[in-house]
N, CA, C, O and the ligand as a Tripos MOL2 file, in Angstrom:
@<TRIPOS>MOLECULE
protein
  241   239    61     0     0
PROTEIN
NO_CHARGES

@<TRIPOS>ATOM
      1 N          63.3650   33.1460 -200.5150 N.3       1 MET1
      2 CA         61.9590   32.8810 -200.3390 C.3       1 MET1
      3 C          61.7750   32.4820 -198.9340 C.2       1 MET1
      4 O          61.2550   31.4060 -198.6410 O.2       1 MET1
      5 N          62.2340   33.4170 -197.9700 N.am      2 ASN2
      6 CA         62.0800   32.9650 -196.5930 C.3       2 ASN2
      7 C          60.6700   32.9420 -195.9980 C.2       2 ASN2
      8 O          60.3650   32.2130 -195.0540 O.2       2 ASN2
      9 N          59.8100   33.8070 -196.6240 N.am      3 TRP3
     10 CA         58.4470   33.9420 -196.2050 C.3       3 TRP3
     11 C          57.7020   32.6770 -196.5060 C.2       3 TRP3
     12 O          56.8020   32.3340 -195.7400 O.2       3 TRP3
     13 N          58.0040   31.9490 -197.5640 N.am      4 LEU4
     14 CA         57.3400   30.7030 -197.8270 C.3       4 LEU4
     15 C          57.6020   29.6040 -196.8570 C.2       4 LEU4
     16 O          56.7790   28.7490 -196.5330 O.2       4 LEU4
     17 N          58.9940   29.7200 -196.3650 N.am      5 LYS5
     18 CA         59.3430   28.6720 -195.3550 C.3       5 LYS5
     19 C          58.7590   28.9530 -194.0530 C.2       5 LYS5
     20 O          58.5680   28.0340 -193.2570 O.2       5 LYS5
     21 N          58.4370   30.2670 -193.7540 N.am      6 ARG6
     22 CA         57.8690   30.6700 -192.4620 C.3       6 ARG6
     23 C          56.3380   30.2510 -192.4970 C.2       6 ARG6
     24 O          55.7530   29.8200 -191.5030 O.2       6 ARG6
     25 N          55.7660   30.4140 -193.7060 N.am      7 LEU7
     26 CA         54.3760   30.0290 -193.8530 C.3       7 LEU7
     27 C          54.1770   28.5700 -193.7550 C.2       7 LEU7
     28 O          53.1840   28.1720 -193.1460 O.2       7 LEU7
     29 N          55.0490   27.6700 -194.3120 N.am      8 ALA8
     30 CA         55.0280   26.3510 -194.0700 C.3       8 ALA8
     31 C          55.2940   25.8180 -192.7250 C.2       8 ALA8
     32 O          54.8030   24.7540 -192.3460 O.2       8 ALA8
     33 N          56.0230   26.5050 -192.0400 N.am      9 ALA9
     34 CA         56.5540   26.0950 -190.6470 C.3       9 ALA9
     35 C          55.4540   26.4510 -189.5820 C.2       9 ALA9
     36 O          55.4730   25.9550 -188.4560 O.2       9 ALA9
     37 N          54.4820   27.3520 -190.0100 N.am     10 GLY10
     38 CA         53.6510   27.9230 -188.9380 C.3      10 GLY10
     39 C          52.8590   26.7950 -188.4150 C.2      10 GLY10
     40 O          52.2130   26.1020 -189.2010 O.2      10 GLY10
     41 N          52.8570   26.5350 -187.0280 N.am     11 THR11
     42 CA         52.2350   25.5060 -186.3580 C.3      11 THR11
     43 C          50.7040   25.7390 -186.3110 C.2      11 THR11
     44 O          49.9370   24.7790 -186.3750 O.2      11 THR11
     45 N          50.2830   26.9470 -186.2060 N.am     12 SER12
     46 CA         48.8260   27.2630 -186.0910 C.3      12 SER12
     47 C          48.1370   27.1090 -187.4770 C.2      12 SER12
     48 O          46.9110   27.1800 -187.5660 O.2      12 SER12
     49 N          48.9040   26.9060 -188.5130 N.am     13 TYR13
     50 CA         48.2890   26.6590 -189.8440 C.3      13 TYR13
     51 C          47.4830   25.3210 -189.8990 C.2      13 TYR13
     52 O          48.0160   24.2430 -189.6380 O.2      13 TYR13
     53 N          46.2860   25.4360 -190.2230 N.am     14 SER14
     54 CA         45.4830   24.1480 -190.3700 C.3      14 SER14
     55 C          45.1350   24.0220 -191.8560 C.2      14 SER14
     56 O          44.7560   24.9760 -192.5350 O.2      14 SER14
     57 N          45.2970   22.7250 -192.3260 N.am     15 PHE15
     58 CA         45.0010   22.3850 -193.5720 C.3      15 PHE15
     59 C          43.5350   22.3680 -193.9930 C.2      15 PHE15
     60 O          42.7520   21.6810 -193.3360 O.2      15 PHE15
     61 N          43.1500   23.0000 -194.9330 N.am     16 PRO16
     62 CA         41.6770   23.1130 -195.2990 C.3      16 PRO16
     63 C          41.1750   21.7890 -195.7980 C.2      16 PRO16
     64 O          39.9660   21.5610 -195.7510 O.2      16 PRO16
     65 N          42.0360   20.8810 -196.2830 N.am     17 PHE17
     66 CA         41.6740   19.6800 -196.8050 C.3      17 PHE17
     67 C          41.8650   18.4320 -195.7710 C.2      17 PHE17
     68 O          41.8680   17.2390 -196.0740 O.2      17 PHE17
     69 N          42.0070   18.9470 -194.6100 N.am     18 GLN18
     70 CA         42.1550   17.8610 -193.4950 C.3      18 GLN18
     71 C          40.8450   17.0810 -193.2580 C.2      18 GLN18
     72 O          39.7420   17.6110 -193.1270 O.2      18 GLN18
     73 N          41.0910   15.8070 -193.2210 N.am     19 LYS19
     74 CA         39.8540   14.8130 -193.1860 C.3      19 LYS19
     75 C          38.9800   15.0810 -191.9780 C.2      19 LYS19
     76 O          39.4460   15.1830 -190.8440 O.2      19 LYS19
     77 N          37.7290   15.1880 -192.2620 N.am     20 ARG20
     78 CA         36.7150   15.3320 -191.2040 C.3      20 ARG20
     79 C          35.6740   14.1730 -191.2730 C.2      20 ARG20
     80 O          35.2940   13.8640 -192.4020 O.2      20 ARG20
     81 N          35.2240   13.5700 -190.3300 N.am     21 CYS21
     82 CA         34.0590   12.5860 -190.3250 C.3      21 CYS21
     83 C          32.9400   13.2220 -191.0180 C.2      21 CYS21
     84 O          32.5120   14.3360 -190.7150 O.2      21 CYS21
     85 N          32.4220   12.4010 -192.0650 N.am     22 ALA22
     86 CA         31.2210   12.8700 -192.7630 C.3      22 ALA22
     87 C          29.9480   12.8890 -191.9120 C.2      22 ALA22
     88 O          28.9830   13.5860 -192.2270 O.2      22 ALA22
     89 N          29.9670   12.1150 -190.8360 N.am     23 LEU23
     90 CA         28.8080   11.9800 -189.9210 C.3      23 LEU23
     91 C          28.8210   12.9150 -188.7450 C.2      23 LEU23
     92 O          27.8050   13.5740 -188.5230 O.2      23 LEU23
     93 N          29.9050   13.0400 -187.9490 N.am     24 CYS24
     94 CA         29.9010   13.8350 -186.7830 C.3      24 CYS24
     95 C          30.8480   15.0730 -186.9400 C.2      24 CYS24
     96 O          31.0100   15.8640 -186.0110 O.2      24 CYS24
     97 N          31.4520   15.2050 -188.1270 N.am     25 ARG25
     98 CA         32.2390   16.4100 -188.5220 C.3      25 ARG25
     99 C          33.4930   16.6640 -187.6320 C.2      25 ARG25
    100 O          34.0250   17.7730 -187.5790 O.2      25 ARG25
    101 N          33.8940   15.6880 -187.0020 N.am     26 GLN26
    102 CA         35.0800   15.8500 -186.0970 C.3      26 GLN26
    103 C          36.3180   15.3390 -186.8020 C.2      26 GLN26
    104 O          36.2840   14.4540 -187.6570 O.2      26 GLN26
    105 N          37.4090   15.9520 -186.3900 N.am     27 LYS27
    106 CA         38.7180   15.4340 -186.9290 C.3      27 LYS27
    107 C          39.1950   14.5280 -185.8830 C.2      27 LYS27
    108 O          39.4340   14.9130 -184.7390 O.2      27 LYS27
    109 N          39.3400   13.2530 -186.3090 N.am     28 LYS28
    110 CA         39.9070   12.2670 -185.4650 C.3      28 LYS28
    111 C          40.9840   11.3340 -186.1320 C.2      28 LYS28
    112 O          41.2550   11.3880 -187.3320 O.2      28 LYS28
    113 N          41.5470   10.5100 -185.2740 N.am     29 GLN29
    114 CA         42.6610    9.6000 -185.7870 C.3      29 GLN29
    115 C          41.9380    8.3380 -186.2790 C.2      29 GLN29
    116 O          40.8570    7.9540 -185.8340 O.2      29 GLN29
    117 N          42.6020    7.7720 -187.1830 N.am     30 GLY30
    118 CA         42.1800    6.4560 -187.7880 C.3      30 GLY30
    119 C          40.8680    6.5550 -188.6030 C.2      30 GLY30
    120 O          39.9630    5.7310 -188.4690 O.2      30 GLY30
    121 N          40.8150    7.5490 -189.4080 N.am     31 MET31
    122 CA         39.5990    7.7820 -190.2960 C.3      31 MET31
    123 C          39.6610    6.6690 -191.3280 C.2      31 MET31
    124 O          40.7250    6.2360 -191.7690 O.2      31 MET31
    125 N          38.4680    6.2310 -191.6860 N.am     32 ARG32
    126 CA         38.4050    5.2490 -192.8270 C.3      32 ARG32
    127 C          37.5930    5.8180 -193.9450 C.2      32 ARG32
    128 O          36.6890    6.6430 -193.8140 O.2      32 ARG32
    129 N          38.0040    5.2990 -195.0230 N.am     33 LYS33
    130 CA         37.3650    5.7420 -196.3540 C.3      33 LYS33
    131 C          36.1800    4.9640 -196.6940 C.2      33 LYS33
    132 O          36.1920    3.7340 -196.6500 O.2      33 LYS33
    133 N          35.1940    5.6200 -197.0200 N.am     34 TYR34
    134 CA         34.0350    4.9060 -197.5210 C.3      34 TYR34
    135 C          33.4250    5.5980 -198.7830 C.2      34 TYR34
    136 O          33.7590    6.7210 -199.1600 O.2      34 TYR34
    137 N          32.4740    4.7890 -199.4100 N.am     35 ARG35
    138 CA         31.7890    5.5310 -200.5730 C.3      35 ARG35
    139 C          30.3860    5.4580 -200.1870 C.2      35 ARG35
    140 O          29.8600    4.4090 -199.8140 O.2      35 ARG35
    141 N          29.7600    6.6150 -200.2800 N.am     36 ASN36
    142 CA         28.2640    6.6520 -199.8870 C.3      36 ASN36
    143 C          27.4060    6.3430 -200.9370 C.2      36 ASN36
    144 O          27.8720    5.9210 -201.9960 O.2      36 ASN36
    145 N          26.0760    6.5170 -200.7580 N.am     37 ASP37
    146 CA         25.0770    6.0110 -201.6330 C.3      37 ASP37
    147 C          25.1380    6.8960 -202.9190 C.2      37 ASP37
    148 O          24.6430    6.4820 -203.9670 O.2      37 ASP37
    149 N          25.7140    8.0500 -202.8410 N.am     38 GLU38
    150 CA         25.7910    8.9350 -204.0490 C.3      38 GLU38
    151 C          27.1280    8.7090 -204.8650 C.2      38 GLU38
    152 O          27.4440    9.4030 -205.8320 O.2      38 GLU38
    153 N          27.8430    7.7050 -204.3870 N.am     39 GLY39
    154 CA         29.0960    7.3970 -205.0530 C.3      39 GLY39
    155 C          30.3050    8.2990 -204.6570 C.2      39 GLY39
    156 O          31.3900    8.2250 -205.2350 O.2      39 GLY39
    157 N          30.0520    9.1180 -203.6730 N.am     40 LYS40
    158 CA         31.0470   10.0560 -203.2430 C.3      40 LYS40
    159 C          31.9620    9.4870 -202.1500 C.2      40 LYS40
    160 O          31.5090    8.7160 -201.3040 O.2      40 LYS40
    161 N          33.1650    9.8410 -202.1640 N.am     41 ILE41
    162 CA         34.0770    9.2450 -201.2980 C.3      41 ILE41
    163 C          34.0690   10.1940 -199.9860 C.2      41 ILE41
    164 O          34.3130   11.4000 -200.0160 O.2      41 ILE41
    165 N          33.7680    9.4910 -198.9020 N.am     42 ILE42
    166 CA         33.7880   10.2420 -197.6560 C.3      42 ILE42
    167 C          34.6150    9.4930 -196.4850 C.2      42 ILE42
    168 O          34.9600    8.3180 -196.6070 O.2      42 ILE42
    169 N          34.8850   10.2130 -195.4250 N.am     43 PHE43
    170 CA         35.6620    9.6500 -194.4020 C.3      43 PHE43
    171 C          34.8100    9.5560 -193.2180 C.2      43 PHE43
    172 O          33.9810   10.4190 -192.9280 O.2      43 PHE43
    173 N          35.0290    8.4690 -192.5210 N.am     44 ILE44
    174 CA         34.2820    8.0850 -191.3460 C.3      44 ILE44
    175 C          35.2060    7.7360 -190.2400 C.2      44 ILE44
    176 O          36.1610    6.9850 -190.4380 O.2      44 ILE44
    177 N          34.9260    8.3110 -188.9650 N.am     45 CYS45
    178 CA         35.8070    8.1100 -187.8500 C.3      45 CYS45
    179 C          35.4050    6.7540 -187.2350 C.2      45 CYS45
    180 O          34.3140    6.2300 -187.4590 O.2      45 CYS45
    181 N          36.3620    6.2180 -186.4420 N.am     46 PRO46
    182 CA         35.9430    4.8810 -185.9120 C.3      46 PRO46
    183 C          34.7330    4.8140 -184.9760 C.2      46 PRO46
    184 O          34.1700    3.7410 -184.7540 O.2      46 PRO46
    185 N          34.3500    5.9350 -184.4440 N.am     47 THR47
    186 CA         33.1070    6.0270 -183.6720 C.3      47 THR47
    187 C          31.9110    5.7860 -184.4680 C.2      47 THR47
    188 O          30.9780    5.1260 -184.0100 O.2      47 THR47
    189 N          31.8900    6.3280 -185.7260 N.am     48 CYS48
    190 CA         30.7260    6.3150 -186.6220 C.3      48 CYS48
    191 C          30.7550    5.1520 -187.5730 C.2      48 CYS48
    192 O          29.8370    5.0130 -188.3810 O.2      48 CYS48
    193 N          31.6670    4.3890 -187.5250 N.am     49 VAL49
    194 CA         31.7760    3.2470 -188.5450 C.3      49 VAL49
    195 C          30.6760    2.4580 -188.4860 C.2      49 VAL49
    196 O          30.1250    2.1760 -189.5510 O.2      49 VAL49
    197 N          30.1520    1.9600 -187.2630 N.am     50 GLU50
    198 CA         28.9430    1.1190 -187.0930 C.3      50 GLU50
    199 C          27.8510    1.6210 -187.7810 C.2      50 GLU50
    200 O          27.1940    0.8500 -188.4820 O.2      50 GLU50
    201 N          27.5010    2.9870 -187.6790 N.am     51 TYR51
    202 CA         26.4620    3.7570 -188.2380 C.3      51 TYR51
    203 C          26.4930    3.6430 -189.7650 C.2      51 TYR51
    204 O          25.5180    3.3600 -190.4620 O.2      51 TYR51
    205 N          27.8260    3.9160 -190.2290 N.am     52 ALA52
    206 CA         28.0420    3.9650 -191.6940 C.3      52 ALA52
    207 C          27.7490    2.5690 -192.3720 C.2      52 ALA52
    208 O          27.2300    2.4850 -193.4850 O.2      52 ALA52
    209 N          28.1180    1.4990 -191.6220 N.am     53 GLU53
    210 CA         27.8690    0.1700 -192.1890 C.3      53 GLU53
    211 C          26.4300   -0.0350 -192.2570 C.2      53 GLU53
    212 O          25.9750   -0.6910 -193.1950 O.2      53 GLU53
    213 N          25.5860    0.5030 -191.2770 N.am     54 ARG54
    214 CA         24.1410    0.2400 -191.3280 C.3      54 ARG54
    215 C          23.4750    1.0820 -192.4540 C.2      54 ARG54
    216 O          22.3860    0.7560 -192.9280 O.2      54 ARG54
    217 N          24.1770    2.1900 -192.8690 N.am     55 ARG55
    218 CA         23.6600    2.9510 -193.9060 C.3      55 ARG55
    219 C          24.1470    2.3800 -195.2020 C.2      55 ARG55
    220 O          23.9980    3.0160 -196.2460 O.2      55 ARG55
    221 N          24.7390    1.1730 -195.1770 N.am     56 ALA56
    222 CA         25.3150    0.5360 -196.4780 C.3      56 ALA56
    223 C          26.2760    1.2570 -197.2150 C.2      56 ALA56
    224 O          26.3900    1.1380 -198.4350 O.2      56 ALA56
    225 N          27.0820    2.1170 -196.4110 N.am     57 PHE57
    226 CA         28.3080    2.6860 -197.1480 C.3      57 PHE57
    227 C          29.2290    1.5700 -197.4640 C.2      57 PHE57
    228 O          29.3560    0.6130 -196.7000 O.2      57 PHE57
    229 N          29.8640    1.6800 -198.5650 N.am     58 ARG58
    230 CA         30.8360    0.6310 -199.0110 C.3      58 ARG58
    231 C          32.2940    1.0600 -198.5300 C.2      58 ARG58
    232 O          32.7320    2.1920 -198.7310 O.2      58 ARG58
    233 N          32.9410    0.1510 -197.9370 N.am     59 LYS59
    234 CA         34.3370    0.5330 -197.4790 C.3      59 LYS59
    235 C          35.2880    0.3770 -198.6470 C.2      59 LYS59
    236 O          35.2340   -0.5770 -199.4240 O.2      59 LYS59
    237 N          36.1320    1.3320 -198.7220 N.am     60 LEU60
    238 CA         37.1560    1.3440 -199.7290 C.3      60 LEU60
    239 C          38.5560    0.7660 -199.3450 C.2      60 LEU60
    240 O          39.4670    0.7550 -200.1720 O.2      60 LEU60
    241 ZN         32.3450   10.3540 -186.7230 Zn       61 ZN61
@<TRIPOS>BOND
     1     1     2 1
     2     2     3 1
     3     3     4 2
     4     3     5 am
     5     5     6 1
     6     6     7 1
     7     7     8 2
     8     7     9 am
     9     9    10 1
    10    10    11 1
    11    11    12 2
    12    11    13 am
    13    13    14 1
    14    14    15 1
    15    15    16 2
    16    15    17 am
    17    17    18 1
    18    18    19 1
    19    19    20 2
    20    19    21 am
    21    21    22 1
    22    22    23 1
    23    23    24 2
    24    23    25 am
    25    25    26 1
    26    26    27 1
    27    27    28 2
    28    27    29 am
    29    29    30 1
    30    30    31 1
    31    31    32 2
    32    31    33 am
    33    33    34 1
    34    34    35 1
    35    35    36 2
    36    35    37 am
    37    37    38 1
    38    38    39 1
    39    39    40 2
    40    39    41 am
    41    41    42 1
    42    42    43 1
    43    43    44 2
    44    43    45 am
    45    45    46 1
    46    46    47 1
    47    47    48 2
    48    47    49 am
    49    49    50 1
    50    50    51 1
    51    51    52 2
    52    51    53 am
    53    53    54 1
    54    54    55 1
    55    55    56 2
    56    55    57 am
    57    57    58 1
    58    58    59 1
    59    59    60 2
    60    59    61 am
    61    61    62 1
    62    62    63 1
    63    63    64 2
    64    63    65 am
    65    65    66 1
    66    66    67 1
    67    67    68 2
    68    67    69 am
    69    69    70 1
    70    70    71 1
    71    71    72 2
    72    71    73 am
    73    73    74 1
    74    74    75 1
    75    75    76 2
    76    75    77 am
    77    77    78 1
    78    78    79 1
    79    79    80 2
    80    79    81 am
    81    81    82 1
    82    82    83 1
    83    83    84 2
    84    83    85 am
    85    85    86 1
    86    86    87 1
    87    87    88 2
    88    87    89 am
    89    89    90 1
    90    90    91 1
    91    91    92 2
    92    91    93 am
    93    93    94 1
    94    94    95 1
    95    95    96 2
    96    95    97 am
    97    97    98 1
    98    98    99 1
    99    99   100 2
   100    99   101 am
   101   101   102 1
   102   102   103 1
   103   103   104 2
   104   103   105 am
   105   105   106 1
   106   106   107 1
   107   107   108 2
   108   107   109 am
   109   109   110 1
   110   110   111 1
   111   111   112 2
   112   111   113 am
   113   113   114 1
   114   114   115 1
   115   115   116 2
   116   115   117 am
   117   117   118 1
   118   118   119 1
   119   119   120 2
   120   119   121 am
   121   121   122 1
   122   122   123 1
   123   123   124 2
   124   123   125 am
   125   125   126 1
   126   126   127 1
   127   127   128 2
   128   127   129 am
   129   129   130 1
   130   130   131 1
   131   131   132 2
   132   131   133 am
   133   133   134 1
   134   134   135 1
   135   135   136 2
   136   135   137 am
   137   137   138 1
   138   138   139 1
   139   139   140 2
   140   139   141 am
   141   141   142 1
   142   142   143 1
   143   143   144 2
   144   143   145 am
   145   145   146 1
   146   146   147 1
   147   147   148 2
   148   147   149 am
   149   149   150 1
   150   150   151 1
   151   151   152 2
   152   151   153 am
   153   153   154 1
   154   154   155 1
   155   155   156 2
   156   155   157 am
   157   157   158 1
   158   158   159 1
   159   159   160 2
   160   159   161 am
   161   161   162 1
   162   162   163 1
   163   163   164 2
   164   163   165 am
   165   165   166 1
   166   166   167 1
   167   167   168 2
   168   167   169 am
   169   169   170 1
   170   170   171 1
   171   171   172 2
   172   171   173 am
   173   173   174 1
   174   174   175 1
   175   175   176 2
   176   175   177 am
   177   177   178 1
   178   178   179 1
   179   179   180 2
   180   179   181 am
   181   181   182 1
   182   182   183 1
   183   183   184 2
   184   183   185 am
   185   185   186 1
   186   186   187 1
   187   187   188 2
   188   187   189 am
   189   189   190 1
   190   190   191 1
   191   191   192 2
   192   191   193 am
   193   193   194 1
   194   194   195 1
   195   195   196 2
   196   195   197 am
   197   197   198 1
   198   198   199 1
   199   199   200 2
   200   199   201 am
   201   201   202 1
   202   202   203 1
   203   203   204 2
   204   203   205 am
   205   205   206 1
   206   206   207 1
   207   207   208 2
   208   207   209 am
   209   209   210 1
   210   210   211 1
   211   211   212 2
   212   211   213 am
   213   213   214 1
   214   214   215 1
   215   215   216 2
   216   215   217 am
   217   217   218 1
   218   218   219 1
   219   219   220 2
   220   219   221 am
   221   221   222 1
   222   222   223 1
   223   223   224 2
   224   223   225 am
   225   225   226 1
   226   226   227 1
   227   227   228 2
   228   227   229 am
   229   229   230 1
   230   230   231 1
   231   231   232 2
   232   231   233 am
   233   233   234 1
   234   234   235 1
   235   235   236 2
   236   235   237 am
   237   237   238 1
   238   238   239 1
   239   239   240 2
@<TRIPOS>SUBSTRUCTURE
     1 MET1         2 RESIDUE 1 A MET
     2 ASN2         6 RESIDUE 1 A ASN
     3 TRP3        10 RESIDUE 1 A TRP
     4 LEU4        14 RESIDUE 1 A LEU
     5 LYS5        18 RESIDUE 1 A LYS
     6 ARG6        22 RESIDUE 1 A ARG
     7 LEU7        26 RESIDUE 1 A LEU
     8 ALA8        30 RESIDUE 1 A ALA
     9 ALA9        34 RESIDUE 1 A ALA
    10 GLY10       38 RESIDUE 1 A GLY
    11 THR11       42 RESIDUE 1 A THR
    12 SER12       46 RESIDUE 1 A SER
    13 TYR13       50 RESIDUE 1 A TYR
    14 SER14       54 RESIDUE 1 A SER
    15 PHE15       58 RESIDUE 1 A PHE
    16 PRO16       62 RESIDUE 1 A PRO
    17 PHE17       66 RESIDUE 1 A PHE
    18 GLN18       70 RESIDUE 1 A GLN
    19 LYS19       74 RESIDUE 1 A LYS
    20 ARG20       78 RESIDUE 1 A ARG
    21 CYS21       82 RESIDUE 1 A CYS
    22 ALA22       86 RESIDUE 1 A ALA
    23 LEU23       90 RESIDUE 1 A LEU
    24 CYS24       94 RESIDUE 1 A CYS
    25 ARG25       98 RESIDUE 1 A ARG
    26 GLN26      102 RESIDUE 1 A GLN
    27 LYS27      106 RESIDUE 1 A LYS
    28 LYS28      110 RESIDUE 1 A LYS
    29 GLN29      114 RESIDUE 1 A GLN
    30 GLY30      118 RESIDUE 1 A GLY
    31 MET31      122 RESIDUE 1 A MET
    32 ARG32      126 RESIDUE 1 A ARG
    33 LYS33      130 RESIDUE 1 A LYS
    34 TYR34      134 RESIDUE 1 A TYR
    35 ARG35      138 RESIDUE 1 A ARG
    36 ASN36      142 RESIDUE 1 A ASN
    37 ASP37      146 RESIDUE 1 A ASP
    38 GLU38      150 RESIDUE 1 A GLU
    39 GLY39      154 RESIDUE 1 A GLY
    40 LYS40      158 RESIDUE 1 A LYS
    41 ILE41      162 RESIDUE 1 A ILE
    42 ILE42      166 RESIDUE 1 A ILE
    43 PHE43      170 RESIDUE 1 A PHE
    44 ILE44      174 RESIDUE 1 A ILE
    45 CYS45      178 RESIDUE 1 A CYS
    46 PRO46      182 RESIDUE 1 A PRO
    47 THR47      186 RESIDUE 1 A THR
    48 CYS48      190 RESIDUE 1 A CYS
    49 VAL49      194 RESIDUE 1 A VAL
    50 GLU50      198 RESIDUE 1 A GLU
    51 TYR51      202 RESIDUE 1 A TYR
    52 ALA52      206 RESIDUE 1 A ALA
    53 GLU53      210 RESIDUE 1 A GLU
    54 ARG54      214 RESIDUE 1 A ARG
    55 ARG55      218 RESIDUE 1 A ARG
    56 ALA56      222 RESIDUE 1 A ALA
    57 PHE57      226 RESIDUE 1 A PHE
    58 ARG58      230 RESIDUE 1 A ARG
    59 LYS59      234 RESIDUE 1 A LYS
    60 LEU60      238 RESIDUE 1 A LEU
    61 ZN61       241 GROUP 0 **** ****
């Protein structure tokens, strides 16, 4: 199963489930988990945290 190993080792491969900020849609370090007003779990980057708190998103 060498092809599997090669697939897994590909550095250009990006994970489709990688966390993105729910507000600015950017991938950043130090994402925080919140629950929005619809009860959905979202990720907020440190830059948007202030805005998220104003929107009354609950921190998890
Ligand atoms: Zn953001």
